[in-house]
C-alpha positions in Angstrom: 0.0 0.0 0.0 2.8 2.4 0.9 4.5 1.5 -2.4 1.4 2.5 -4.4 1.3 5.8 -2.5 4.9 6.6 -3.2 4.4 5.8 -6.9 1.3 8.0 -7.1 3.1 11.0 -5.6 6.1 10.9 -7.9 6.6 14.1 -9.9 6.7 14.2 -13.7 10.5 14.8 -13.5 11.0 11.6 -11.5 8.9 9.7 -14.1 11.0 11.1 -16.9 14.1 9.9 -15.1 12.6 6.4 -14.9 11.9 6.6 -18.6 15.4 7.8 -19.3 16.9 4.8 -17.5 14.6 2.4 -19.3 15.3 3.9 -22.7 19.1 3.6 -22.2 18.8 -0.1 -21.4 16.2 -0.8 -24.1 18.4 0.8 -26.8 21.5 -1.0 -25.6 19.7 -4.3 -25.8 18.2 -3.6 -29.2 21.7 -2.9 -30.5 23.0 -6.1 -28.9 25.6 -4.2 -26.7 26.6 -5.6 -23.4 27.2 -3.4 -20.3 30.9 -4.0 -20.9 30.6 -2.8 -24.5 29.1 0.5 -23.4 31.7 0.8 -20.6 34.5 0.3 -23.0 33.0 2.8 -25.5 32.3 5.5 -22.9 35.1 5.1 -20.3 32.4 4.9 -17.6 32.5 2.0 -15.2 30.4 -1.1 -15.9 28.9 -0.9 -12.4 27.9 2.8 -12.9 26.1 2.0 -16.2 24.4 -0.9 -14.5 23.2 1.4 -11.7 22.0 4.0 -14.2 20.0 1.4 -16.1 18.4 0.2 -12.8 17.6 3.7 -11.8 19.8 3.6 -8.7 22.2 6.2 -9.9 21.6 9.6 -11.5 23.8 10.7 -14.3 25.3 14.0 -15.5 24.7 15.5 -18.9 28.3 14.6 -19.7 27.8 10.9 -18.9 24.5 10.8 -20.8 26.2 12.3 -23.8 28.9 9.6 -23.6 26.2 6.9 -23.5 24.3 8.5 -26.4 27.5 8.6 -28.5 28.3 5.0 -27.6 24.8 4.0 -28.8 25.0 6.2 -31.9 22.1 8.4 -31.1 21.8 12.1 -30.4 21.4 13.0 -26.7 17.9 14.3 -27.5 16.8 10.7 -28.4 16.3 10.1 -24.7 13.9 13.0 -24.3 11.7 12.5 -27.4 8.1 11.5 -26.9 7.3 7.9 -27.5 5.0 7.3 -30.4 
């Protein structure tokens, strides 16, 4: 019950961050990259990328840009509306 309340009180910004983490992981998997592949391509640690994908770590614009480049998409990809 408490969990439902917490979810219902989240702000739009928090929901967008969840979407961001989910989009990063989904795109990585669609492109058949492992966490290690992205770590090697970005210079970010494997554990950090894993934490980002799970939503347990926030990321800077610089880190997001590195991930976008590694996944061959513009950084704006992560903020576009889903169709």
